[in-house]
N, CA, C, O and CB atoms as a CASP TS submission, in Angstrom:
PFRMAT TS
TARGET T0000
AUTHOR 0000-0000-0000
METHOD Language model
MODEL 1
PARENT N/A
ATOM      1  N   MET     1      -0.121 -24.970 -36.617  1.00  0.00           N
ATOM      2  CA  MET     1       0.178 -23.973 -36.609  1.00  0.00           C
ATOM      3  C   MET     1      -0.598 -23.072 -35.812  1.00  0.00           C
ATOM      4  O   MET     1      -0.187 -22.195 -35.051  1.00  0.00           O
ATOM      5  CB  MET     1       0.309 -23.751 -37.644  1.00  0.00           C
ATOM      6  N   GLY     2      -1.955 -23.453 -36.126  1.00  0.00           N
ATOM      7  CA  GLY     2      -2.725 -22.492 -34.969  1.00  0.00           C
ATOM      8  C   GLY     2      -3.129 -22.802 -33.746  1.00  0.00           C
ATOM      9  O   GLY     2      -3.557 -22.052 -32.869  1.00  0.00           O
ATOM     10  N   LEU     3      -2.882 -24.582 -33.728  1.00  0.00           N
ATOM     11  CA  LEU     3      -2.834 -24.790 -32.493  1.00  0.00           C
ATOM     12  C   LEU     3      -1.700 -24.334 -31.176  1.00  0.00           C
ATOM     13  O   LEU     3      -1.691 -24.015 -29.987  1.00  0.00           O
ATOM     14  CB  LEU     3      -2.933 -25.934 -32.653  1.00  0.00           C
ATOM     15  N   PHE     4      -0.943 -24.525 -32.156  1.00  0.00           N
ATOM     16  CA  PHE     4       0.723 -24.115 -31.627  1.00  0.00           C
ATOM     17  C   PHE     4       0.838 -22.214 -31.671  1.00  0.00           C
ATOM     18  O   PHE     4       1.993 -21.788 -31.651  1.00  0.00           O
ATOM     19  CB  PHE     4       2.204 -24.988 -33.122  1.00  0.00           C
ATOM     20  N   TRP     5       0.065 -21.492 -31.709  1.00  0.00           N
ATOM     21  CA  TRP     5      -0.245 -20.207 -31.884  1.00  0.00           C
ATOM     22  C   TRP     5      -1.345 -20.244 -30.254  1.00  0.00           C
ATOM     23  O   TRP     5      -1.126 -19.844 -29.110  1.00  0.00           O
ATOM     24  CB  TRP     5      -1.043 -19.863 -33.696  1.00  0.00           C
ATOM     25  N   ASP     6      -2.412 -20.859 -30.839  1.00  0.00           N
ATOM     26  CA  ASP     6      -3.170 -20.759 -29.576  1.00  0.00           C
ATOM     27  C   ASP     6      -2.682 -21.208 -27.830  1.00  0.00           C
ATOM     28  O   ASP     6      -3.214 -20.790 -26.802  1.00  0.00           O
ATOM     29  CB  ASP     6      -4.298 -21.590 -29.973  1.00  0.00           C
ATOM     30  N   LEU     7      -1.733 -21.994 -27.925  1.00  0.00           N
ATOM     31  CA  LEU     7      -1.111 -22.523 -26.794  1.00  0.00           C
ATOM     32  C   LEU     7      -0.109 -21.268 -25.873  1.00  0.00           C
ATOM     33  O   LEU     7       0.302 -21.004 -24.743  1.00  0.00           O
ATOM     34  CB  LEU     7      -0.188 -23.829 -27.413  1.00  0.00           C
ATOM     35  N   ILE     8      -0.093 -20.652 -27.654  1.00  0.00           N
ATOM     36  CA  ILE     8       1.226 -19.809 -27.414  1.00  0.00           C
ATOM     37  C   ILE     8       0.763 -18.561 -26.733  1.00  0.00           C
ATOM     38  O   ILE     8       1.611 -17.826 -26.227  1.00  0.00           O
ATOM     39  CB  ILE     8       2.067 -19.417 -28.832  1.00  0.00           C
ATOM     40  N   GLN     9      -0.711 -18.206 -26.665  1.00  0.00           N
ATOM     41  CA  GLN     9      -1.687 -17.390 -26.658  1.00  0.00           C
ATOM     42  C   GLN     9      -1.703 -17.860 -25.244  1.00  0.00           C
ATOM     43  O   GLN     9      -0.731 -17.604 -24.535  1.00  0.00           O
ATOM     44  CB  GLN     9      -2.907 -17.477 -27.694  1.00  0.00           C
ATOM     45  N   GLN    10      -2.731 -18.533 -24.764  1.00  0.00           N
ATOM     46  CA  GLN    10      -2.765 -18.991 -23.910  1.00  0.00           C
ATOM     47  C   GLN    10      -1.723 -18.658 -22.210  1.00  0.00           C
ATOM     48  O   GLN    10      -2.089 -18.248 -21.108  1.00  0.00           O
ATOM     49  CB  GLN    10      -2.728 -19.986 -24.616  1.00  0.00           C
ATOM     50  N   SER    11      -0.564 -19.016 -22.673  1.00  0.00           N
ATOM     51  CA  SER    11       0.218 -18.833 -22.367  1.00  0.00           C
ATOM     52  C   SER    11       0.402 -17.534 -21.730  1.00  0.00           C
ATOM     53  O   SER    11       0.574 -17.413 -20.518  1.00  0.00           O
ATOM     54  CB  SER    11       0.727 -19.173 -23.109  1.00  0.00           C
ATOM     55  N   GLN    12       0.354 -16.286 -22.793  1.00  0.00           N
ATOM     56  CA  GLN    12       1.118 -15.741 -22.012  1.00  0.00           C
ATOM     57  C   GLN    12      -0.677 -15.061 -21.790  1.00  0.00           C
ATOM     58  O   GLN    12      -0.481 -13.958 -21.280  1.00  0.00           O
ATOM     59  CB  GLN    12       2.762 -14.882 -22.561  1.00  0.00           C
ATOM     60  N   ILE    13      -1.884 -15.206 -21.913  1.00  0.00           N
ATOM     61  CA  ILE    13      -3.011 -14.462 -21.355  1.00  0.00           C
ATOM     62  C   ILE    13      -3.071 -15.158 -19.563  1.00  0.00           C
ATOM     63  O   ILE    13      -4.015 -14.813 -18.852  1.00  0.00           O
ATOM     64  CB  ILE    13      -4.623 -14.821 -22.490  1.00  0.00           C
ATOM     65  N   SER    14      -1.874 -16.218 -18.947  1.00  0.00           N
ATOM     66  CA  SER    14      -2.562 -16.806 -18.268  1.00  0.00           C
ATOM     67  C   SER    14      -1.012 -16.573 -17.259  1.00  0.00           C
ATOM     68  O   SER    14      -0.875 -17.101 -16.156  1.00  0.00           O
ATOM     69  CB  SER    14      -3.354 -18.284 -18.865  1.00  0.00           C
ATOM     70  N   LYS    15      -0.143 -15.845 -17.800  1.00  0.00           N
ATOM     71  CA  LYS    15       0.780 -15.578 -17.293  1.00  0.00           C
ATOM     72  C   LYS    15       0.957 -13.581 -17.233  1.00  0.00           C
ATOM     73  O   LYS    15       1.770 -12.964 -16.544  1.00  0.00           O
ATOM     74  CB  LYS    15       1.789 -16.527 -18.082  1.00  0.00           C
ATOM     75  N   GLN    16      -0.129 -12.961 -18.226  1.00  0.00           N
ATOM     76  CA  GLN    16      -0.896 -11.609 -17.701  1.00  0.00           C
ATOM     77  C   GLN    16      -1.764 -11.715 -15.953  1.00  0.00           C
ATOM     78  O   GLN    16      -1.708 -11.064 -14.909  1.00  0.00           O
ATOM     79  CB  GLN    16      -2.272 -11.299 -19.079  1.00  0.00           C
ATOM     80  N   ALA    17      -2.444 -12.809 -16.402  1.00  0.00           N
ATOM     81  CA  ALA    17      -3.607 -13.170 -15.106  1.00  0.00           C
ATOM     82  C   ALA    17      -2.653 -12.723 -13.767  1.00  0.00           C
ATOM     83  O   ALA    17      -2.656 -11.807 -12.944  1.00  0.00           O
ATOM     84  CB  ALA    17      -4.163 -15.245 -14.991  1.00  0.00           C
ATOM     85  N   GLU    18      -1.652 -14.201 -14.120  1.00  0.00           N
ATOM     86  CA  GLU    18      -0.540 -14.352 -12.841  1.00  0.00           C
ATOM     87  C   GLU    18       0.116 -12.687 -12.087  1.00  0.00           C
ATOM     88  O   GLU    18       0.298 -12.258 -10.948  1.00  0.00           O
ATOM     89  CB  GLU    18       1.044 -15.339 -13.658  1.00  0.00           C
ATOM     90  N   GLN    19       0.231 -12.361 -12.972  1.00  0.00           N
ATOM     91  CA  GLN    19       1.086 -10.819 -12.597  1.00  0.00           C
ATOM     92  C   GLN    19       0.082  -9.994 -12.456  1.00  0.00           C
ATOM     93  O   GLN    19       0.475  -8.960 -11.915  1.00  0.00           O
ATOM     94  CB  GLN    19       2.169 -10.099 -13.774  1.00  0.00           C
ATOM     95  N   ALA    20      -1.439  -9.971 -12.783  1.00  0.00           N
ATOM     96  CA  ALA    20      -2.019  -8.838 -12.483  1.00  0.00           C
ATOM     97  C   ALA    20      -2.500  -9.219 -10.956  1.00  0.00           C
ATOM     98  O   ALA    20      -2.735  -8.348 -10.118  1.00  0.00           O
ATOM     99  CB  ALA    20      -3.162  -8.420 -13.585  1.00  0.00           C
ATOM    100  N   SER    21      -2.600 -10.423 -10.736  1.00  0.00           N
ATOM    101  CA  SER    21      -3.065 -10.450  -9.554  1.00  0.00           C
ATOM    102  C   SER    21      -2.425 -10.821  -8.607  1.00  0.00           C
ATOM    103  O   SER    21      -2.936 -11.190  -7.550  1.00  0.00           O
ATOM    104  CB  SER    21      -3.915 -10.962  -9.505  1.00  0.00           C
ATOM    105  N   SER    22      -0.400 -10.755  -8.996  1.00  0.00           N
ATOM    106  CA  SER    22       0.326 -10.550  -7.787  1.00  0.00           C
ATOM    107  C   SER    22       0.395  -8.907  -7.888  1.00  0.00           C
ATOM    108  O   SER    22       0.418  -8.153  -6.915  1.00  0.00           O
ATOM    109  CB  SER    22       1.870 -11.414  -7.733  1.00  0.00           C
ATOM    110  N   LEU    23       0.414  -8.624  -8.879  1.00  0.00           N
ATOM    111  CA  LEU    23       0.639  -7.190  -9.099  1.00  0.00           C
ATOM    112  C   LEU    23      -0.895  -6.299  -7.858  1.00  0.00           C
ATOM    113  O   LEU    23      -0.682  -5.268  -7.220  1.00  0.00           O
ATOM    114  CB  LEU    23       0.445  -6.891 -11.295  1.00  0.00           C
ATOM    115  N   GLU    24      -1.885  -6.846  -7.847  1.00  0.00           N
ATOM    116  CA  GLU    24      -3.603  -6.371  -6.689  1.00  0.00           C
ATOM    117  C   GLU    24      -2.764  -6.492  -5.061  1.00  0.00           C
ATOM    118  O   GLU    24      -2.744  -5.639  -4.175  1.00  0.00           O
ATOM    119  CB  GLU    24      -5.566  -8.231  -6.800  1.00  0.00           C
ATOM    120  N   GLU    25      -2.120  -7.863  -5.073  1.00  0.00           N
ATOM    121  CA  GLU    25      -1.624  -8.443  -3.908  1.00  0.00           C
ATOM    122  C   GLU    25      -0.745  -7.140  -3.237  1.00  0.00           C
ATOM    123  O   GLU    25      -0.857  -6.644  -2.117  1.00  0.00           O
ATOM    124  CB  GLU    25      -0.706  -9.881  -4.282  1.00  0.00           C
ATOM    125  N   ARG    26       0.166  -6.782  -4.349  1.00  0.00           N
ATOM    126  CA  ARG    26       1.260  -6.156  -3.147  1.00  0.00           C
ATOM    127  C   ARG    26       0.566  -4.658  -3.604  1.00  0.00           C
ATOM    128  O   ARG    26       0.025  -4.625  -2.499  1.00  0.00           O
ATOM    129  CB  ARG    26       3.472  -6.414  -3.425  1.00  0.00           C
ATOM    130  N   VAL    27       0.241  -3.776  -4.050  1.00  0.00           N
ATOM    131  CA  VAL    27      -1.010  -3.093  -3.988  1.00  0.00           C
ATOM    132  C   VAL    27      -1.587  -3.166  -2.533  1.00  0.00           C
ATOM    133  O   VAL    27      -1.511  -2.248  -1.716  1.00  0.00           O
ATOM    134  CB  VAL    27      -1.990  -3.705  -5.021  1.00  0.00           C
ATOM    135  N   GLY    28      -2.028  -4.079  -2.376  1.00  0.00           N
ATOM    136  CA  GLY    28      -3.031  -4.377  -1.431  1.00  0.00           C
ATOM    137  C   GLY    28      -2.672  -4.585   0.656  1.00  0.00           C
ATOM    138  O   GLY    28      -3.367  -4.569   1.672  1.00  0.00           O
ATOM    139  N   ARG    29      -0.634  -4.825   0.192  1.00  0.00           N
ATOM    140  CA  ARG    29       0.300  -5.026   1.064  1.00  0.00           C
ATOM    141  C   ARG    29       0.812  -3.223   1.151  1.00  0.00           C
ATOM    142  O   ARG    29       1.279  -2.679   2.152  1.00  0.00           O
ATOM    143  CB  ARG    29       1.479  -6.328   0.471  1.00  0.00           C
ATOM    144  N   LEU    30       0.596  -2.673   0.018  1.00  0.00           N
ATOM    145  CA  LEU    30       1.374  -1.027   0.239  1.00  0.00           C
ATOM    146  C   LEU    30       0.373  -0.385   0.983  1.00  0.00           C
ATOM    147  O   LEU    30       0.776   0.228   1.971  1.00  0.00           O
ATOM    148  CB  LEU    30       1.727   0.028  -1.288  1.00  0.00           C
ATOM    149  N   GLU    31      -1.031  -0.370   0.717  1.00  0.00           N
ATOM    150  CA  GLU    31      -1.973   0.263   0.962  1.00  0.00           C
ATOM    151  C   GLU    31      -1.923  -0.071   2.593  1.00  0.00           C
ATOM    152  O   GLU    31      -1.476   0.863   3.259  1.00  0.00           O
ATOM    153  CB  GLU    31      -3.184  -0.100   0.055  1.00  0.00           C
ATOM    154  N   ALA    32      -2.271  -1.130   3.259  1.00  0.00           N
ATOM    155  CA  ALA    32      -1.795  -1.521   4.477  1.00  0.00           C
ATOM    156  C   ALA    32      -0.424  -0.799   5.252  1.00  0.00           C
ATOM    157  O   ALA    32      -0.383   0.187   5.987  1.00  0.00           O
ATOM    158  CB  ALA    32      -1.578  -2.891   4.237  1.00  0.00           C
ATOM    159  N   ALA    33       0.581  -1.633   4.817  1.00  0.00           N
ATOM    160  CA  ALA    33       1.862  -0.761   5.310  1.00  0.00           C
ATOM    161  C   ALA    33       1.973   1.055   5.350  1.00  0.00           C
ATOM    162  O   ALA    33       2.688   1.599   6.192  1.00  0.00           O
ATOM    163  CB  ALA    33       3.033  -1.251   4.269  1.00  0.00           C
ATOM    164  N   LEU    34       1.272   1.760   4.460  1.00  0.00           N
ATOM    165  CA  LEU    34       0.667   3.260   4.098  1.00  0.00           C
ATOM    166  C   LEU    34      -0.162   3.037   5.403  1.00  0.00           C
ATOM    167  O   LEU    34       0.680   3.186   6.288  1.00  0.00           O
ATOM    168  CB  LEU    34      -0.320   3.598   2.384  1.00  0.00           C
ATOM    169  N   ARG    35      -0.924   2.861   5.783  1.00  0.00           N
ATOM    170  CA  ARG    35      -2.056   2.595   6.958  1.00  0.00           C
ATOM    171  C   ARG    35      -1.584   2.793   8.304  1.00  0.00           C
ATOM    172  O   ARG    35      -1.992   3.605   9.134  1.00  0.00           O
ATOM    173  CB  ARG    35      -2.610   1.125   6.955  1.00  0.00           C
ATOM    174  N   ASP    36      -0.436   1.722   8.429  1.00  0.00           N
ATOM    175  CA  ASP    36      -0.070   1.440   9.377  1.00  0.00           C
ATOM    176  C   ASP    36       1.077   2.517   9.513  1.00  0.00           C
ATOM    177  O   ASP    36       1.033   3.103  10.595  1.00  0.00           O
ATOM    178  CB  ASP    36       0.136   0.093   9.424  1.00  0.00           C
ATOM    179  N   THR    37       2.049   2.898   8.704  1.00  0.00           N
ATOM    180  CA  THR    37       2.803   4.184   9.561  1.00  0.00           C
ATOM    181  C   THR    37       1.831   5.267   9.052  1.00  0.00           C
ATOM    182  O   THR    37       2.230   6.281   9.625  1.00  0.00           O
ATOM    183  CB  THR    37       4.680   4.590   9.117  1.00  0.00           C
ATOM    184  N   ARG    38       0.886   5.572   8.369  1.00  0.00           N
ATOM    185  CA  ARG    38       0.432   7.205   9.053  1.00  0.00           C
ATOM    186  C   ARG    38      -0.411   7.062  10.643  1.00  0.00           C
ATOM    187  O   ARG    38      -0.556   8.050  11.363  1.00  0.00           O
ATOM    188  CB  ARG    38      -0.940   8.127   7.741  1.00  0.00           C
ATOM    189  N   GLN    39      -0.846   5.881  10.973  1.00  0.00           N
ATOM    190  CA  GLN    39      -1.361   5.561  12.010  1.00  0.00           C
ATOM    191  C   GLN    39      -0.249   6.250  13.318  1.00  0.00           C
ATOM    192  O   GLN    39      -0.422   7.116  14.176  1.00  0.00           O
ATOM    193  CB  GLN    39      -1.595   3.941  11.890  1.00  0.00           C
ATOM    194  N   LEU    40       1.183   5.175  12.862  1.00  0.00           N
ATOM    195  CA  LEU    40       2.210   5.220  13.818  1.00  0.00           C
ATOM    196  C   LEU    40       2.610   6.614  13.736  1.00  0.00           C
ATOM    197  O   LEU    40       3.126   7.000  14.785  1.00  0.00           O
ATOM    198  CB  LEU    40       3.357   4.220  13.582  1.00  0.00           C
ATOM    199  N   VAL    41       2.544   7.394  12.923  1.00  0.00           N
ATOM    200  CA  VAL    41       3.322   8.981  12.298  1.00  0.00           C
ATOM    201  C   VAL    41       2.259   9.373  13.758  1.00  0.00           C
ATOM    202  O   VAL    41       2.553   9.408  14.953  1.00  0.00           O
ATOM    203  CB  VAL    41       2.845   9.945   9.993  1.00  0.00           C
ATOM    204  N   ASN    42       1.173   9.589  13.169  1.00  0.00           N
ATOM    205  CA  ASN    42      -0.105   9.840  14.114  1.00  0.00           C
ATOM    206  C   ASN    42      -0.208   9.698  15.532  1.00  0.00           C
ATOM    207  O   ASN    42      -0.790  10.594  16.144  1.00  0.00           O
ATOM    208  CB  ASN    42      -1.062   9.061  13.764  1.00  0.00           C
ATOM    209  N   LEU    43       0.136   8.981  15.991  1.00  0.00           N
ATOM    210  CA  LEU    43       0.698   8.469  17.229  1.00  0.00           C
ATOM    211  C   LEU    43       1.848   9.197  17.870  1.00  0.00           C
ATOM    212  O   LEU    43       1.940   9.794  18.942  1.00  0.00           O
ATOM    213  CB  LEU    43       1.112   7.165  17.004  1.00  0.00           C
ATOM    214  N   LEU    44       3.084   8.864  16.447  1.00  0.00           N
ATOM    215  CA  LEU    44       3.740   9.689  17.258  1.00  0.00           C
ATOM    216  C   LEU    44       3.825  11.134  17.318  1.00  0.00           C
ATOM    217  O   LEU    44       4.805  11.614  17.887  1.00  0.00           O
ATOM    218  CB  LEU    44       4.721   9.360  17.174  1.00  0.00           C
ATOM    219  N   LEU    45       3.035  11.828  16.866  1.00  0.00           N
ATOM    220  CA  LEU    45       3.128  13.099  16.915  1.00  0.00           C
ATOM    221  C   LEU    45       2.098  13.878  17.224  1.00  0.00           C
ATOM    222  O   LEU    45       1.955  15.025  16.799  1.00  0.00           O
ATOM    223  CB  LEU    45       3.531  13.445  15.971  1.00  0.00           C
ATOM    224  N   GLN    46       0.946  12.995  18.361  1.00  0.00           N
ATOM    225  CA  GLN    46       0.458  13.281  19.854  1.00  0.00           C
ATOM    226  C   GLN    46       1.101  12.569  21.090  1.00  0.00           C
ATOM    227  O   GLN    46       0.580  12.697  22.198  1.00  0.00           O
ATOM    228  CB  GLN    46      -0.991  12.918  19.938  1.00  0.00           C
ATOM    229  N   ARG    47       2.228  11.820  20.907  1.00  0.00           N
ATOM    230  CA  ARG    47       3.168  11.936  22.113  1.00  0.00           C
ATOM    231  C   ARG    47       4.085  12.757  22.320  1.00  0.00           C
ATOM    232  O   ARG    47       4.581  13.019  23.415  1.00  0.00           O
ATOM    233  CB  ARG    47       3.770  11.029  22.298  1.00  0.00           C
ATOM    234  N   LEU    48       4.438  13.334  21.010  1.00  0.00           N
ATOM    235  CA  LEU    48       5.679  14.573  20.907  1.00  0.00           C
ATOM    236  C   LEU    48       4.574  15.579  21.334  1.00  0.00           C
ATOM    237  O   LEU    48       5.213  16.125  22.234  1.00  0.00           O
ATOM    238  CB  LEU    48       6.614  14.974  19.092  1.00  0.00           C
ATOM    239  N   GLU    49       3.198  16.310  21.333  1.00  0.00           N
ATOM    240  CA  GLU    49       2.950  17.316  21.131  1.00  0.00           C
ATOM    241  C   GLU    49       2.523  17.286  23.134  1.00  0.00           C
ATOM    242  O   GLU    49       2.548  18.323  23.797  1.00  0.00           O
ATOM    243  CB  GLU    49       1.869  17.563  19.679  1.00  0.00           C
ATOM    244  N   THR    50       2.252  16.205  23.609  1.00  0.00           N
ATOM    245  CA  THR    50       1.940  15.952  24.776  1.00  0.00           C
ATOM    246  C   THR    50       3.576  16.238  25.468  1.00  0.00           C
ATOM    247  O   THR    50       3.934  17.165  26.194  1.00  0.00           O
ATOM    248  CB  THR    50       1.174  14.416  24.876  1.00  0.00           C
ATOM    249  N   HIS    51       4.214  15.304  25.044  1.00  0.00           N
ATOM    250  CA  HIS    51       5.338  15.799  26.120  1.00  0.00           C
ATOM    251  C   HIS    51       6.235  16.847  25.847  1.00  0.00           C
ATOM    252  O   HIS    51       6.969  17.196  26.771  1.00  0.00           O
ATOM    253  CB  HIS    51       6.228  14.773  26.449  1.00  0.00           C
ATOM    254  N   PHE    52       6.319  17.411  24.775  1.00  0.00           N
ATOM    255  CA  PHE    52       6.452  19.054  25.151  1.00  0.00           C
ATOM    256  C   PHE    52       5.408  20.304  25.036  1.00  0.00           C
ATOM    257  O   PHE    52       5.683  21.470  25.318  1.00  0.00           O
ATOM    258  CB  PHE    52       7.476  19.530  24.329  1.00  0.00           C
ATOM    259  N   GLY    53       4.536  19.965  24.707  1.00  0.00           N
ATOM    260  CA  GLY    53       3.205  20.849  25.201  1.00  0.00           C
ATOM    261  C   GLY    53       3.238  21.976  24.282  1.00  0.00           C
ATOM    262  O   GLY    53       3.245  23.194  24.465  1.00  0.00           O
ATOM    263  N   GLU    54       3.256  21.226  23.220  1.00  0.00           N
ATOM    264  CA  GLU    54       3.105  22.436  22.123  1.00  0.00           C
ATOM    265  C   GLU    54       2.279  21.741  20.605  1.00  0.00           C
ATOM    266  O   GLU    54       1.983  20.569  20.371  1.00  0.00           O
ATOM    267  CB  GLU    54       4.981  23.105  21.678  1.00  0.00           C
ATOM    268  N   ASP    55       2.121  22.713  19.941  1.00  0.00           N
ATOM    269  CA  ASP    55       0.529  22.357  18.725  1.00  0.00           C
ATOM    270  C   ASP    55       1.953  22.153  17.440  1.00  0.00           C
ATOM    271  O   ASP    55       2.039  23.015  16.566  1.00  0.00           O
ATOM    272  CB  ASP    55      -1.266  24.468  18.244  1.00  0.00           C
ATOM    273  N   ILE    56       2.947  21.006  17.457  1.00  0.00           N
ATOM    274  CA  ILE    56       3.425  20.448  16.089  1.00  0.00           C
ATOM    275  C   ILE    56       2.544  20.654  15.128  1.00  0.00           C
ATOM    276  O   ILE    56       3.061  21.370  14.270  1.00  0.00           O
ATOM    277  CB  ILE    56       3.697  19.051  16.061  1.00  0.00           C
ATOM    278  N   ASP    57       1.525  20.382  14.880  1.00  0.00           N
ATOM    279  CA  ASP    57       1.084  20.267  13.731  1.00  0.00           C
ATOM    280  C   ASP    57      -0.070  21.077  13.070  1.00  0.00           C
ATOM    281  O   ASP    57      -0.584  20.835  11.977  1.00  0.00           O
ATOM    282  CB  ASP    57       0.871  19.162  13.722  1.00  0.00           C
ATOM    283  N   ARG    58      -0.414  22.177  14.013  1.00  0.00           N
ATOM    284  CA  ARG    58      -0.841  23.114  13.774  1.00  0.00           C
ATOM    285  C   ARG    58      -2.183  22.941  13.736  1.00  0.00           C
ATOM    286  O   ARG    58      -2.751  23.630  12.889  1.00  0.00           O
ATOM    287  CB  ARG    58      -0.313  23.561  12.884  1.00  0.00           C
ATOM    288  N   ASP    59      -2.977  22.113  14.504  1.00  0.00           N
ATOM    289  CA  ASP    59      -4.020  21.964  14.049  1.00  0.00           C
ATOM    290  C   ASP    59      -5.120  22.512  15.531  1.00  0.00           C
ATOM    291  O   ASP    59      -6.193  21.991  15.835  1.00  0.00           O
ATOM    292  CB  ASP    59      -4.033  20.391  13.418  1.00  0.00           C
ATOM    293  N   GLY    60      -4.407  23.732  16.274  1.00  0.00           N
ATOM    294  CA  GLY    60      -5.137  23.958  17.475  1.00  0.00           C
ATOM    295  C   GLY    60      -5.620  23.475  18.699  1.00  0.00           C
ATOM    296  O   GLY    60      -6.473  23.894  19.482  1.00  0.00           O
ATOM    297  N   ARG    61      -4.750  22.328  18.685  1.00  0.00           N
ATOM    298  CA  ARG    61      -4.680  21.808  19.984  1.00  0.00           C
ATOM    299  C   ARG    61      -3.560  20.812  20.471  1.00  0.00           C
ATOM    300  O   ARG    61      -3.209  20.070  19.554  1.00  0.00           O
ATOM    301  CB  ARG    61      -5.853  21.224  20.161  1.00  0.00           C
ATOM    302  N   VAL    62      -2.987  20.618  21.508  1.00  0.00           N
ATOM    303  CA  VAL    62      -1.627  19.409  21.825  1.00  0.00           C
ATOM    304  C   VAL    62      -2.517  18.396  22.027  1.00  0.00           C
ATOM    305  O   VAL    62      -3.563  18.318  22.671  1.00  0.00           O
ATOM    306  CB  VAL    62      -0.418  19.594  23.326  1.00  0.00           C
ATOM    307  N   GLY    63      -1.717  17.411  21.151  1.00  0.00           N
ATOM    308  CA  GLY    63      -2.254  15.894  21.791  1.00  0.00           C
ATOM    309  C   GLY    63      -2.810  15.851  20.740  1.00  0.00           C
ATOM    310  O   GLY    63      -3.508  14.880  20.449  1.00  0.00           O
TER
END
């Protein structure tokens, strides 16, 4: 019974390690997507301010 129990525990440990790795990969992809989205929003904001000539984000400058 001890050997069988050890195999079950090892399997569970391996499964948790895979899930943690998968989670780290997903977090990395989400962080990259967030960074890209922020860059896009900033670029869009700059172009809108330049196009309309207004300070949309109230940072004291246009563009």
